[in-house]
N, C-alpha and C positions, 0 to 999 in steps of 0.2 A: 502494499499499500503503500501511497507515495499522495501526501496533498497535494490539491487541487486537479486532480484526476478525477473521471469522471466515475459511477458507480450506480449499478443497476440492483434492486431489489425488488419480490418476488413476493404476491400478497392475494389476499382473496378481496374482493368488494364484497361487502358484509349489506350495507345498505344505510338509502336516502334519508338526511334529518332533514326535515323542511321547515322552513317557516313556520309554519301552524307549529306545530312544536316546537321548536326553537325558541319562542316568545317568553314561552314559560321557564325554557331554560335559560333566560335572560340573553340570547342571539339577537343580533339584529337583523332586525320584521326584511326579507322579500331574501335570505339567503338559504341556501338549500348545502347541505355539507354532506359528504361523499365518507363514509366509514370505512375504514378498512387494518387486516393486520402487515400490511407492506412495511419496515423496519420504517417510519418516520423521525427524526434524531433530530436532537437540536443541529440546527444549522445547515435541515437539509429544504427550511420550509421554503415556499417560490418553486420548489421541483416540482415537474407534469409525473403526474399518474395517469399511466398509460392503461387502452388495452389492448388486442387486439383490433379492437375494429376504431380506434383512433382516442385522444387526449377524453378525459374523463372528471378530471377536477386538477386544481393547482392545490401541493400537498402545505397544511396552515397551522395544524396541533397535532399534541398527542395528549392521551390521558393521563391525566395527574392527580396525587390529590383533591389539589386545587381546581379540579373542573368544573365548569359550568353546574349549578344545579339544575338534575335533569338527563345528565350525560353520562353512559357510562366509567365506570372510575376504575377500570382496569387494565393492567401492563397490557403493551404492542398493542393497544388500537390507538389506529390515528387518522386524523380528521385531513380532508381537503375541501377546497370552496370548487364546488362544482362545475363544469364548464357551462352549463346554460347558463348559471348567475353570472358568471363571468362574462358571456357573451353578453347579457341582456346591462350590463354595469357599461 
């Protein structure tokens, strides 16, 4: 491993968290998150979450003990802002 070189992680897309659910969890209105178990680590925010069909979202957060109310607080869970949300902005 050398700093600055690209890396790829493999994972499973678990679910979409829609803004109607997110409002209760303290998420901004109109935001849709993609939940995944792909390795998302500090520093990888802003990276693409891609499937065989193309862009799914942009990596943005990992689950921690400080996660927003209503979101799972489990090790190995990551969140990406959905491509549809990004396109709408």
